[in-house]
C-alpha positions as a LaTeX table, in Angstrom:
\begin{tabular}{lrrr}
\hline
Residue & $x$ (\AA) & $y$ (\AA) & $z$ (\AA) \\
\hline
Unk1 & $-16.70$ & 2.71 & 99.55 \\
Unk2 & $-15.13$ & 0.31 & 97.07 \\
Unk3 & $-14.57$ & 3.11 & 94.59 \\
Unk4 & $-11.99$ & 4.78 & 96.81 \\
Unk5 & $-8.47$ & 4.19 & 95.61 \\
Unk6 & $-5.79$ & 3.48 & 98.20 \\
Unk7 & $-3.25$ & 6.19 & 98.83 \\
Unk8 & 0.14 & 4.97 & 99.97 \\
Unk9 & 3.42 & 6.79 & 99.60 \\
Unk10 & 6.56 & 4.72 & 100.14 \\
Unk11 & 10.25 & 5.41 & 99.93 \\
Unk12 & 13.34 & 3.38 & 100.63 \\
Unk13 & 14.53 & 4.02 & 104.21 \\
Unk14 & 17.82 & 5.82 & 104.75 \\
Unk15 & 20.86 & 3.69 & 105.51 \\
Unk16 & 21.82 & 3.83 & 109.20 \\
Unk17 & 25.46 & 4.22 & 108.16 \\
Unk18 & 24.83 & 7.25 & 105.96 \\
Unk19 & 26.55 & 10.48 & 106.89 \\
Unk20 & 24.40 & 13.28 & 108.37 \\
Unk21 & 24.67 & 15.15 & 105.07 \\
Unk22 & 23.51 & 12.12 & 103.09 \\
Unk23 & 20.61 & 11.46 & 105.49 \\
Unk24 & 19.39 & 15.03 & 105.30 \\
Unk25 & 19.85 & 15.27 & 101.54 \\
Unk26 & 17.89 & 12.03 & 100.98 \\
Unk27 & 15.14 & 13.16 & 103.35 \\
Unk28 & 14.89 & 16.53 & 101.61 \\
Unk29 & 14.61 & 14.83 & 98.23 \\
Unk30 & 11.81 & 12.66 & 99.59 \\
Unk31 & 10.09 & 15.76 & 100.97 \\
Unk32 & 10.11 & 17.42 & 97.54 \\
Unk33 & 8.87 & 14.23 & 95.90 \\
Unk34 & 6.04 & 13.81 & 98.43 \\
Unk35 & 5.11 & 17.47 & 98.18 \\
Unk36 & 4.62 & 17.02 & 94.44 \\
Unk37 & 2.33 & 14.09 & 95.22 \\
Unk38 & 0.48 & 16.27 & 97.73 \\
Unk39 & $-0.13$ & 18.79 & 94.95 \\
Unk40 & $-1.88$ & 16.08 & 92.94 \\
Unk41 & $-4.52$ & 15.70 & 95.66 \\
Unk42 & $-5.76$ & 19.17 & 94.63 \\
Unk43 & $-6.41$ & 18.27 & 91.00 \\
Unk44 & $-6.26$ & 14.50 & 90.31 \\
Unk45 & $-9.74$ & 12.87 & 90.13 \\
Unk46 & $-8.52$ & 9.77 & 91.97 \\
Unk47 & $-8.35$ & 11.94 & 95.10 \\
Unk48 & $-11.85$ & 13.40 & 94.62 \\
Unk49 & $-11.01$ & 17.13 & 94.70 \\
Unk50 & $-13.81$ & 19.63 & 94.09 \\
Unk51 & $-14.48$ & 20.71 & 90.51 \\
Unk52 & $-11.84$ & 23.21 & 89.48 \\
Unk53 & $-12.52$ & 26.92 & 89.11 \\
Unk54 & $-10.24$ & 29.89 & 89.65 \\
Unk55 & $-11.53$ & 30.40 & 93.22 \\
Unk56 & $-11.42$ & 26.67 & 94.05 \\
Unk57 & $-7.85$ & 26.29 & 92.77 \\
Unk58 & $-6.59$ & 29.46 & 94.45 \\
Unk59 & $-8.17$ & 28.34 & 97.73 \\
Unk60 & $-6.79$ & 24.83 & 97.23 \\
Unk61 & $-3.15$ & 25.77 & 96.69 \\
Unk62 & $-3.27$ & 28.17 & 99.63 \\
Unk63 & $-4.88$ & 25.35 & 101.63 \\
Unk64 & $-1.94$ & 23.06 & 100.80 \\
Unk65 & 0.54 & 25.72 & 101.94 \\
Unk66 & $-1.43$ & 26.15 & 105.17 \\
Unk67 & $-1.28$ & 22.40 & 105.85 \\
Unk68 & 2.46 & 22.44 & 105.19 \\
Unk69 & 2.97 & 25.45 & 107.45 \\
Unk70 & 1.11 & 23.77 & 110.31 \\
Unk71 & 2.95 & 20.47 & 109.89 \\
Unk72 & 6.33 & 22.21 & 109.92 \\
Unk73 & 5.46 & 24.12 & 113.09 \\
Unk74 & 4.15 & 21.01 & 114.80 \\
Unk75 & 7.13 & 18.91 & 113.77 \\
Unk76 & 9.64 & 21.44 & 115.06 \\
Unk77 & 7.89 & 22.58 & 118.23 \\
Unk78 & 5.92 & 19.60 & 119.53 \\
Unk79 & 7.72 & 17.69 & 122.27 \\
Unk80 & 5.68 & 15.96 & 124.97 \\
Unk81 & 8.64 & 16.20 & 127.36 \\
Unk82 & 8.66 & 19.99 & 127.04 \\
Unk83 & 5.06 & 20.88 & 126.22 \\
Unk84 & 3.75 & 24.21 & 125.04 \\
Unk85 & 0.52 & 25.36 & 123.45 \\
Unk86 & 0.48 & 26.14 & 119.76 \\
Unk87 & $-2.26$ & 27.08 & 117.31 \\
Unk88 & $-3.55$ & 23.96 & 115.65 \\
Unk89 & $-5.30$ & 26.30 & 113.21 \\
Unk90 & $-5.76$ & 30.03 & 112.82 \\
Unk91 & $-7.02$ & 32.62 & 110.36 \\
Unk92 & $-4.71$ & 31.49 & 107.55 \\
Unk93 & $-4.39$ & 27.78 & 108.38 \\
Unk94 & $-7.84$ & 26.27 & 108.39 \\
Unk95 & $-9.29$ & 22.83 & 107.84 \\
Unk96 & $-11.92$ & 20.39 & 109.15 \\
Unk97 & $-14.76$ & 22.93 & 109.08 \\
Unk98 & $-13.27$ & 24.95 & 111.92 \\
Unk99 & $-15.55$ & 27.10 & 114.04 \\
Unk100 & $-14.96$ & 30.80 & 113.22 \\
Unk101 & $-15.98$ & 31.67 & 116.79 \\
Unk102 & $-13.25$ & 29.46 & 118.24 \\
Unk103 & $-9.57$ & 29.63 & 119.04 \\
Unk104 & $-7.98$ & 26.18 & 118.79 \\
Unk105 & $-4.86$ & 25.36 & 120.78 \\
Unk106 & $-3.04$ & 22.10 & 121.21 \\
Unk107 & $-0.23$ & 20.83 & 123.43 \\
Unk108 & 1.57 & 17.48 & 122.95 \\
Unk109 & 1.40 & 15.09 & 125.90 \\
Unk110 & 2.79 & 11.67 & 126.79 \\
Unk111 & 0.19 & 9.39 & 128.38 \\
Unk112 & 2.69 & 8.22 & 131.03 \\
Unk113 & 3.44 & 11.72 & 132.31 \\
Unk114 & 1.60 & 14.15 & 134.58 \\
Unk115 & 0.90 & 17.66 & 133.32 \\
Unk116 & $-0.36$ & 20.75 & 135.10 \\
Unk117 & $-2.27$ & 23.45 & 133.21 \\
Unk118 & $-2.80$ & 26.88 & 134.76 \\
Unk119 & $-5.82$ & 28.80 & 133.48 \\
Unk120 & $-6.44$ & 32.50 & 134.09 \\
Unk121 & $-9.67$ & 34.07 & 132.90 \\
Unk122 & $-11.54$ & 37.35 & 132.97 \\
Unk123 & $-14.98$ & 37.42 & 134.61 \\
Unk124 & $-16.38$ & 33.86 & 134.48 \\
Unk125 & $-19.87$ & 34.69 & 135.74 \\
Unk126 & $-21.47$ & 33.42 & 132.56 \\
Unk127 & $-19.90$ & 30.01 & 133.10 \\
Unk128 & $-21.78$ & 29.62 & 136.36 \\
Unk129 & $-25.22$ & 31.06 & 135.63 \\
Unk130 & $-25.45$ & 31.24 & 131.83 \\
Unk131 & $-26.95$ & 34.75 & 131.70 \\
Unk132 & $-24.96$ & 37.35 & 129.79 \\
Unk133 & $-22.90$ & 39.94 & 131.65 \\
Unk134 & $-21.40$ & 43.21 & 130.48 \\
Unk135 & $-17.75$ & 44.25 & 130.28 \\
Unk136 & $-14.61$ & 42.21 & 129.73 \\
Unk137 & $-15.20$ & 38.55 & 130.43 \\
Unk138 & $-14.05$ & 35.02 & 129.71 \\
Unk139 & $-14.88$ & 33.25 & 126.42 \\
Unk140 & $-18.45$ & 32.03 & 126.25 \\
Unk141 & $-17.22$ & 28.44 & 126.42 \\
Unk142 & $-13.89$ & 26.70 & 127.01 \\
Unk143 & $-13.37$ & 22.98 & 126.47 \\
Unk144 & $-10.28$ & 20.91 & 127.35 \\
Unk145 & $-9.96$ & 17.44 & 125.79 \\
Unk146 & $-7.38$ & 14.66 & 125.83 \\
Unk147 & $-7.32$ & 13.14 & 122.34 \\
Unk148 & $-5.48$ & 10.36 & 120.57 \\
Unk149 & $-5.08$ & 12.51 & 117.45 \\
Unk150 & $-6.97$ & 14.37 & 114.77 \\
Unk151 & $-8.61$ & 12.70 & 111.76 \\
Unk152 & $-7.00$ & 12.54 & 108.36 \\
Unk153 & $-3.46$ & 11.27 & 108.62 \\
Unk154 & $-4.23$ & 7.85 & 107.11 \\
Unk155 & $-5.67$ & 9.46 & 103.99 \\
Unk156 & $-8.61$ & 6.99 & 104.11 \\
Unk157 & $-12.11$ & 7.18 & 105.59 \\
Unk158 & $-11.75$ & 3.74 & 107.18 \\
Unk159 & $-9.96$ & 5.37 & 110.10 \\
Unk160 & $-13.31$ & 6.72 & 111.36 \\
Unk161 & $-14.83$ & 3.26 & 111.74 \\
Unk162 & $-11.60$ & 2.00 & 113.31 \\
Unk163 & $-11.69$ & 4.74 & 115.99 \\
Unk164 & $-8.19$ & 5.83 & 115.07 \\
Unk165 & $-8.87$ & 9.24 & 116.62 \\
Unk166 & $-10.81$ & 9.45 & 119.84 \\
Unk167 & $-11.58$ & 11.81 & 122.69 \\
Unk168 & $-10.59$ & 10.10 & 125.94 \\
Unk169 & $-11.79$ & 12.70 & 128.42 \\
Unk170 & $-13.00$ & 16.29 & 128.53 \\
Unk171 & $-13.97$ & 19.06 & 130.90 \\
Unk172 & $-15.53$ & 22.37 & 129.97 \\
Unk173 & $-16.22$ & 25.70 & 131.58 \\
Unk174 & $-19.55$ & 24.45 & 132.97 \\
Unk175 & $-17.77$ & 21.96 & 135.21 \\
Unk176 & $-14.33$ & 23.52 & 135.85 \\
Unk177 & $-13.76$ & 24.20 & 139.55 \\
Unk178 & $-12.04$ & 27.47 & 140.48 \\
Unk179 & $-9.27$ & 27.52 & 143.07 \\
Unk180 & $-9.03$ & 29.89 & 146.02 \\
Unk181 & $-7.73$ & 32.84 & 143.95 \\
Unk182 & $-10.47$ & 32.50 & 141.32 \\
Unk183 & $-8.25$ & 30.90 & 138.69 \\
Unk184 & $-8.23$ & 27.29 & 137.54 \\
Unk185 & $-5.77$ & 24.39 & 137.43 \\
Unk186 & $-6.10$ & 21.20 & 135.47 \\
Unk187 & $-4.13$ & 18.00 & 136.10 \\
Unk188 & $-3.65$ & 15.44 & 133.32 \\
Unk189 & $-2.30$ & 11.94 & 133.81 \\
Unk190 & $-2.83$ & 8.19 & 133.37 \\
Unk191 & $-4.39$ & 7.81 & 136.84 \\
Unk192 & $-6.02$ & 10.25 & 139.22 \\
Unk193 & $-3.83$ & 10.62 & 142.32 \\
Unk194 & $-5.38$ & 9.28 & 145.50 \\
Unk195 & $-7.24$ & 12.01 & 147.36 \\
Unk196 & $-7.06$ & 14.47 & 144.44 \\
Unk197 & $-10.33$ & 16.41 & 144.07 \\
Unk198 & $-9.42$ & 19.10 & 141.52 \\
Unk199 & $-9.98$ & 19.26 & 137.76 \\
Unk200 & $-8.56$ & 16.14 & 136.14 \\
Unk201 & $-8.34$ & 14.58 & 132.67 \\
Unk202 & $-7.26$ & 11.03 & 131.91 \\
Unk203 & $-4.47$ & 10.55 & 129.37 \\
Unk204 & $-4.86$ & 6.76 & 129.34 \\
Unk205 & $-8.21$ & 5.02 & 129.30 \\
Unk206 & $-10.00$ & 1.82 & 128.35 \\
Unk207 & $-12.20$ & 2.65 & 125.36 \\
Unk208 & $-14.66$ & 0.63 & 123.28 \\
Unk209 & $-14.74$ & 1.35 & 119.56 \\
Unk210 & $-18.32$ & 1.34 & 118.26 \\
Unk211 & $-17.11$ & 0.55 & 114.76 \\
Unk212 & $-15.22$ & $-2.61$ & 115.68 \\
Unk213 & $-16.69$ & $-3.53$ & 119.07 \\
Unk214 & $-13.17$ & $-3.92$ & 120.45 \\
Unk215 & $-12.18$ & $-2.60$ & 123.87 \\
Unk216 & $-8.61$ & $-1.62$ & 124.55 \\
Unk217 & $-6.51$ & 0.79 & 126.54 \\
Unk218 & $-5.65$ & 3.85 & 124.44 \\
Unk219 & $-3.23$ & 6.72 & 125.01 \\
Unk220 & $-3.78$ & 10.41 & 124.40 \\
Unk221 & $-1.13$ & 12.27 & 122.43 \\
Unk222 & $-2.47$ & 15.82 & 122.80 \\
Unk223 & $-4.39$ & 18.17 & 125.00 \\
Unk224 & $-6.83$ & 20.08 & 122.79 \\
Unk225 & $-8.28$ & 23.42 & 123.90 \\
Unk226 & $-11.20$ & 25.24 & 122.30 \\
Unk227 & $-12.10$ & 28.74 & 123.43 \\
Unk228 & $-15.42$ & 29.78 & 121.88 \\
Unk229 & $-16.37$ & 33.46 & 121.60 \\
Unk230 & $-19.92$ & 34.71 & 121.16 \\
Unk231 & $-19.77$ & 38.36 & 122.29 \\
Unk232 & $-16.73$ & 39.29 & 120.23 \\
Unk233 & $-16.68$ & 42.85 & 121.58 \\
Unk234 & $-16.11$ & 41.82 & 125.20 \\
Unk235 & $-14.90$ & 38.24 & 125.54 \\
Unk236 & $-11.17$ & 37.87 & 126.15 \\
Unk237 & $-8.89$ & 34.84 & 125.52 \\
Unk238 & $-7.68$ & 32.74 & 128.41 \\
Unk239 & $-4.10$ & 32.92 & 129.63 \\
Unk240 & $-2.75$ & 29.36 & 129.65 \\
Unk241 & 0.46 & 27.61 & 130.63 \\
Unk242 & 1.35 & 23.92 & 130.71 \\
Unk243 & 4.22 & 22.06 & 132.34 \\
Unk244 & 5.20 & 18.43 & 132.77 \\
Unk245 & 6.01 & 17.63 & 136.37 \\
Unk246 & 9.07 & 15.44 & 135.83 \\
Unk247 & 10.82 & 17.52 & 133.14 \\
Unk248 & 10.33 & 21.10 & 134.32 \\
Unk249 & 13.69 & 22.87 & 134.46 \\
Unk250 & 15.52 & 20.33 & 132.31 \\
Unk251 & 17.13 & 21.19 & 128.97 \\
Unk252 & 15.42 & 20.19 & 125.77 \\
Unk253 & 18.07 & 18.63 & 123.50 \\
Unk254 & 18.63 & 20.28 & 120.11 \\
Unk255 & 17.23 & 18.47 & 117.09 \\
Unk256 & 19.88 & 16.26 & 115.52 \\
Unk257 & 20.25 & 15.10 & 111.92 \\
Unk258 & 18.05 & 12.05 & 112.50 \\
Unk259 & 15.26 & 14.19 & 114.01 \\
Unk260 & 15.29 & 16.64 & 111.11 \\
Unk261 & 15.55 & 13.85 & 108.52 \\
Unk262 & 12.54 & 12.09 & 110.06 \\
Unk263 & 10.59 & 15.36 & 109.94 \\
Unk264 & 11.45 & 16.02 & 106.31 \\
Unk265 & 10.63 & 12.45 & 105.35 \\
Unk266 & 7.10 & 12.66 & 106.77 \\
Unk267 & 5.95 & 16.20 & 105.92 \\
Unk268 & 4.76 & 15.66 & 102.36 \\
Unk269 & 2.92 & 12.45 & 103.17 \\
Unk270 & 1.11 & 14.05 & 106.11 \\
Unk271 & $-0.01$ & 16.97 & 103.95 \\
Unk272 & $-1.13$ & 14.72 & 101.08 \\
Unk273 & $-3.08$ & 12.39 & 103.35 \\
Unk274 & $-4.82$ & 15.25 & 105.12 \\
Unk275 & $-6.02$ & 16.79 & 101.87 \\
Unk276 & $-7.12$ & 13.43 & 100.45 \\
Unk277 & $-9.02$ & 12.49 & 103.62 \\
Unk278 & $-11.08$ & 15.67 & 103.69 \\
Unk279 & $-11.69$ & 15.44 & 99.94 \\
Unk280 & $-13.13$ & 11.97 & 100.54 \\
Unk281 & $-15.23$ & 13.14 & 103.45 \\
Unk282 & $-16.78$ & 15.88 & 101.33 \\
Unk283 & $-17.37$ & 13.51 & 98.39 \\
Unk284 & $-18.82$ & 10.52 & 100.26 \\
Unk285 & $-20.30$ & 10.93 & 103.78 \\
Unk286 & $-21.24$ & 14.56 & 103.08 \\
Unk287 & $-22.15$ & 13.97 & 99.39 \\
Unk288 & $-21.26$ & 17.51 & 98.34 \\
Unk289 & $-21.49$ & 16.83 & 94.60 \\
Unk290 & $-23.82$ & 13.84 & 94.18 \\
Unk291 & $-25.76$ & 11.00 & 95.80 \\
Unk292 & $-22.68$ & 8.87 & 96.32 \\
Unk293 & $-24.29$ & 5.89 & 98.04 \\
Unk294 & $-27.26$ & 5.65 & 95.67 \\
Unk295 & $-29.99$ & 5.90 & 98.32 \\
Unk296 & $-31.86$ & 8.57 & 96.37 \\
Unk297 & $-30.99$ & 11.52 & 98.56 \\
Unk298 & $-28.03$ & 13.68 & 99.58 \\
Unk299 & $-26.61$ & 13.49 & 103.11 \\
Unk300 & $-26.75$ & 17.28 & 103.26 \\
Unk301 & $-29.81$ & 18.87 & 101.62 \\
Unk302 & $-29.11$ & 21.30 & 98.80 \\
Unk303 & $-30.31$ & 24.79 & 99.72 \\
Unk304 & $-31.76$ & 23.26 & 102.87 \\
Unk305 & $-30.57$ & 22.25 & 106.32 \\
Unk306 & $-30.63$ & 19.09 & 108.42 \\
Unk307 & $-32.34$ & 19.31 & 111.76 \\
Unk308 & $-29.93$ & 19.57 & 114.75 \\
Unk309 & $-28.25$ & 16.35 & 115.88 \\
Unk310 & $-24.94$ & 15.17 & 117.44 \\
Unk311 & $-21.98$ & 14.80 & 115.03 \\
Unk312 & $-21.79$ & 11.63 & 112.92 \\
Unk313 & $-18.27$ & 11.08 & 114.25 \\
Unk314 & $-16.74$ & 11.99 & 117.58 \\
Unk315 & $-13.22$ & 11.68 & 116.20 \\
Unk316 & $-10.63$ & 14.23 & 117.23 \\
Unk317 & $-12.20$ & 17.26 & 118.91 \\
Unk318 & $-15.72$ & 16.89 & 117.46 \\
Unk319 & $-18.52$ & 16.26 & 119.89 \\
Unk320 & $-18.00$ & 17.10 & 123.57 \\
Unk321 & $-21.66$ & 18.15 & 123.96 \\
Unk322 & $-21.88$ & 19.97 & 120.63 \\
Unk323 & $-24.97$ & 19.59 & 118.43 \\
Unk324 & $-24.83$ & 20.37 & 114.71 \\
Unk325 & $-27.10$ & 21.26 & 111.79 \\
Unk326 & $-25.83$ & 21.66 & 108.24 \\
Unk327 & $-26.67$ & 21.82 & 104.55 \\
Unk328 & $-25.34$ & 22.74 & 101.11 \\
Unk329 & $-25.78$ & 26.10 & 99.42 \\
Unk330 & $-25.75$ & 26.47 & 95.64 \\
Unk331 & $-26.62$ & 30.03 & 94.70 \\
Unk332 & $-27.00$ & 31.84 & 91.41 \\
Unk333 & $-26.37$ & 35.55 & 90.98 \\
Unk334 & $-29.04$ & 37.52 & 92.82 \\
Unk335 & $-30.26$ & 34.61 & 94.95 \\
Unk336 & $-30.33$ & 34.23 & 98.72 \\
Unk337 & $-30.76$ & 31.21 & 100.96 \\
Unk338 & $-32.75$ & 32.16 & 104.06 \\
Unk339 & $-32.60$ & 29.94 & 107.15 \\
Unk340 & $-35.24$ & 30.54 & 109.80 \\
Unk341 & $-34.56$ & 29.17 & 113.28 \\
Unk342 & $-36.89$ & 28.88 & 116.23 \\
Unk343 & $-35.44$ & 27.93 & 119.62 \\
Unk344 & $-37.94$ & 26.47 & 122.15 \\
Unk345 & $-35.06$ & 26.68 & 124.66 \\
Unk346 & $-32.35$ & 29.26 & 123.98 \\
Unk347 & $-29.01$ & 27.42 & 123.62 \\
Unk348 & $-26.11$ & 28.58 & 125.73 \\
Unk349 & $-24.08$ & 29.00 & 122.53 \\
Unk350 & $-25.10$ & 29.30 & 118.87 \\
Unk351 & $-22.69$ & 29.58 & 115.95 \\
Unk352 & $-23.36$ & 29.80 & 112.21 \\
Unk353 & $-20.70$ & 29.49 & 109.52 \\
Unk354 & $-19.99$ & 28.84 & 105.86 \\
Unk355 & $-17.37$ & 26.50 & 104.44 \\
Unk356 & $-15.79$ & 26.30 & 101.01 \\
Unk357 & $-15.29$ & 23.08 & 99.06 \\
Unk358 & $-12.01$ & 22.36 & 100.87 \\
Unk359 & $-13.92$ & 22.43 & 104.19 \\
Unk360 & $-12.46$ & 25.77 & 105.27 \\
Unk361 & $-14.40$ & 28.73 & 106.61 \\
Unk362 & $-14.04$ & 31.88 & 104.47 \\
Unk363 & $-12.36$ & 34.96 & 105.94 \\
Unk364 & $-14.31$ & 35.80 & 109.11 \\
Unk365 & $-12.07$ & 38.73 & 109.97 \\
Unk366 & $-12.77$ & 40.97 & 106.98 \\
Unk367 & $-16.26$ & 39.74 & 106.07 \\
Unk368 & $-19.45$ & 38.96 & 107.96 \\
Unk369 & $-19.07$ & 35.33 & 106.88 \\
Unk370 & $-20.18$ & 33.87 & 110.23 \\
Unk371 & $-22.51$ & 34.87 & 113.04 \\
Unk372 & $-22.58$ & 33.93 & 116.70 \\
Unk373 & $-25.75$ & 33.99 & 118.75 \\
Unk374 & $-24.77$ & 37.36 & 120.23 \\
Unk375 & $-24.07$ & 38.81 & 116.77 \\
Unk376 & $-27.47$ & 37.77 & 115.45 \\
Unk377 & $-29.88$ & 38.12 & 118.38 \\
Unk378 & $-33.47$ & 36.86 & 118.12 \\
Unk379 & $-36.19$ & 39.22 & 117.00 \\
Unk380 & $-39.19$ & 40.00 & 119.21 \\
Unk381 & $-40.95$ & 36.66 & 118.62 \\
Unk382 & $-37.78$ & 34.66 & 119.41 \\
Unk383 & $-36.87$ & 33.65 & 115.85 \\
Unk384 & $-33.53$ & 34.17 & 114.12 \\
Unk385 & $-32.94$ & 34.53 & 110.39 \\
Unk386 & $-29.71$ & 33.86 & 108.46 \\
Unk387 & $-29.55$ & 35.31 & 104.93 \\
Unk388 & $-26.80$ & 33.79 & 102.75 \\
Unk389 & $-25.98$ & 35.84 & 99.65 \\
Unk390 & $-23.10$ & 37.42 & 97.77 \\
Unk391 & $-24.64$ & 40.89 & 98.02 \\
Unk392 & $-25.53$ & 42.78 & 101.18 \\
Unk393 & $-29.34$ & 43.00 & 101.44 \\
Unk394 & $-29.06$ & 45.58 & 104.23 \\
Unk395 & $-30.69$ & 43.50 & 106.97 \\
Unk396 & $-29.70$ & 41.79 & 110.21 \\
Unk397 & $-28.51$ & 38.21 & 109.86 \\
Unk398 & $-26.74$ & 38.61 & 106.52 \\
Unk399 & $-23.93$ & 36.09 & 105.96 \\
Unk400 & $-21.49$ & 37.13 & 103.22 \\
Unk401 & $-20.58$ & 34.26 & 100.88 \\
Unk402 & $-17.37$ & 36.19 & 99.94 \\
Unk403 & $-17.94$ & 35.26 & 96.30 \\
Unk404 & $-18.52$ & 31.54 & 96.89 \\
Unk405 & $-21.44$ & 30.21 & 94.86 \\
Unk406 & $-21.28$ & 26.71 & 96.31 \\
Unk407 & $-20.26$ & 25.29 & 99.66 \\
Unk408 & $-21.86$ & 24.16 & 102.85 \\
Unk409 & $-23.17$ & 25.88 & 105.93 \\
Unk410 & $-23.14$ & 24.59 & 109.48 \\
Unk411 & $-24.55$ & 25.51 & 112.86 \\
Unk412 & $-23.29$ & 24.55 & 116.29 \\
Unk413 & $-25.33$ & 24.50 & 119.48 \\
Unk414 & $-24.25$ & 23.96 & 123.07 \\
Unk415 & $-26.69$ & 23.66 & 125.97 \\
Unk416 & $-25.81$ & 23.79 & 129.65 \\
Unk417 & $-28.10$ & 20.80 & 130.18 \\
Unk418 & $-28.62$ & 18.08 & 127.56 \\
Unk419 & $-31.80$ & 19.06 & 125.71 \\
Unk420 & $-34.74$ & 16.77 & 124.95 \\
Unk421 & $-35.68$ & 16.40 & 121.26 \\
Unk422 & $-38.55$ & 18.85 & 121.80 \\
Unk423 & $-36.12$ & 21.49 & 123.09 \\
Unk424 & $-33.83$ & 21.42 & 120.05 \\
Unk425 & $-33.93$ & 24.32 & 117.56 \\
Unk426 & $-36.30$ & 23.95 & 114.61 \\
Unk427 & $-35.17$ & 24.99 & 111.14 \\
Unk428 & $-36.81$ & 26.11 & 107.89 \\
Unk429 & $-35.20$ & 27.26 & 104.64 \\
Unk430 & $-36.26$ & 29.40 & 101.70 \\
Unk431 & $-34.45$ & 29.96 & 98.38 \\
Unk432 & $-35.47$ & 33.37 & 97.05 \\
Unk433 & $-34.37$ & 36.14 & 94.75 \\
Unk434 & $-32.86$ & 39.00 & 96.71 \\
Unk435 & $-35.51$ & 41.40 & 95.46 \\
Unk436 & $-38.14$ & 39.08 & 96.99 \\
Unk437 & $-36.37$ & 38.75 & 100.34 \\
Unk438 & $-39.00$ & 40.66 & 102.29 \\
Unk439 & $-41.58$ & 38.02 & 101.33 \\
Unk440 & $-39.99$ & 35.54 & 103.76 \\
Unk441 & $-38.93$ & 37.98 & 106.49 \\
Unk442 & $-41.26$ & 39.30 & 109.21 \\
Unk443 & $-42.67$ & 42.81 & 109.05 \\
Unk444 & $-40.37$ & 45.44 & 110.55 \\
Unk445 & $-37.38$ & 43.09 & 110.34 \\
Unk446 & $-34.21$ & 44.98 & 111.49 \\
Unk447 & $-32.28$ & 46.77 & 108.75 \\
Unk448 & $-28.55$ & 47.57 & 108.65 \\
Unk449 & $-27.08$ & 50.63 & 106.95 \\
Unk450 & $-23.85$ & 50.58 & 104.94 \\
Unk451 & $-22.07$ & 52.54 & 107.68 \\
Unk452 & $-23.30$ & 50.17 & 110.39 \\
Unk453 & $-22.13$ & 47.20 & 108.30 \\
Unk454 & $-18.70$ & 48.78 & 107.94 \\
Unk455 & $-18.55$ & 49.26 & 111.72 \\
Unk456 & $-19.59$ & 45.63 & 112.14 \\
Unk457 & $-16.63$ & 44.50 & 110.01 \\
Unk458 & $-14.28$ & 46.87 & 111.89 \\
Unk459 & $-15.28$ & 45.28 & 115.20 \\
Unk460 & $-14.68$ & 41.82 & 113.74 \\
Unk461 & $-11.21$ & 42.88 & 112.57 \\
Unk462 & $-10.34$ & 44.20 & 116.02 \\
Unk463 & $-11.54$ & 41.06 & 117.79 \\
Unk464 & $-9.80$ & 38.57 & 115.49 \\
Unk465 & $-6.49$ & 40.41 & 115.87 \\
Unk466 & $-6.94$ & 40.37 & 119.64 \\
Unk467 & $-8.08$ & 36.73 & 119.76 \\
Unk468 & $-5.07$ & 35.46 & 117.84 \\
Unk469 & $-2.67$ & 38.06 & 119.32 \\
Unk470 & $-2.00$ & 39.42 & 115.84 \\
Unk471 & $-0.64$ & 42.75 & 117.04 \\
\hline
\end{tabular}
């Protein structure tokens, strides 16, 4: 990775004797300066942005604003002494190839404290037996993780090998134990209390980094929550609350000039480093534009798909029993990429999505740009088909590219029991002209009328508004 140029932003520190006005003014000036540098990560070749087009640039500048919005919210709200859940991403603030079936929440924690999380859910029968039930119910899957951070804030790929961001501990809906009233409680802390037998996550743990071979005690900084929805028509979000045992009922002090100055002084750098990091990830490990390491092949096959495997990095919230398959799509007008999937053992959860060249999923609320396993059920012989194209071919399994001609696609799989290699899904791909689509689809493959497609989008709109409480 010798071609990667270092990315370091530095400014003279404020003088401790400066007045509050001077501190804040200097910090604001730094913020504006760093924000201008963040803008360069969208267009300057030294930061490896995708090739510019009107769509790429429009997506990119909106992407920068979304990063800034998230960093402002986190900087103002996050306090491990007075924790609360906030949306680490949502419909308009995406990054890291987010799962369009998921709702991502995060709460700041201090590894020395003890936190209690109360979890209320609709019918959780699917969590216990796996078979689908009718009516309002809990999300298909819920995962709680203590993490040291999320990737990207160094602005360099080396942080992956250095295990800068790790998952310390996790529990999911397969293993959560209900209390007497049918709800759930989760305790988080550095040590499990003697005699405690409930749901518990460690916030401090001895971890060995595979990249360096070093073992050390590491501290979690956040509790990450992923609620994954498959049956969008019926699955309902969890009701969550978090409290820290030794600060409940105390007053949170107002932010002072130093707090706000520190926030202003870091915002632009955090945004710039995030964008640069994901640009590098797309350019090098994922080889979105070329064979970057010179081994004669691309890490992700063009108009193909890798066979399912665990993620190449377990940094941040990746992993936790998830298996992935992915590839690149490059489509001309009138073409479709068809992915055929056979599942020897039906996974508990299946998700399929697209991503643009900034590693964001396109609008899943107003387009059929993703499909869960429930939204694209298997046909009679057990196979599923995903048809990627910019024009609706009027069949089941269509995934709308929303005008994107290039990007990558990804699948996620979760099994209740770890599968053997023979039990993993098997994938095939076909690049065809849309008018030749039937040549690769089975006879009597399900069709979808224009009115049914419109109803499909209407149901997606209703669910996304409900999921994110966008009343």
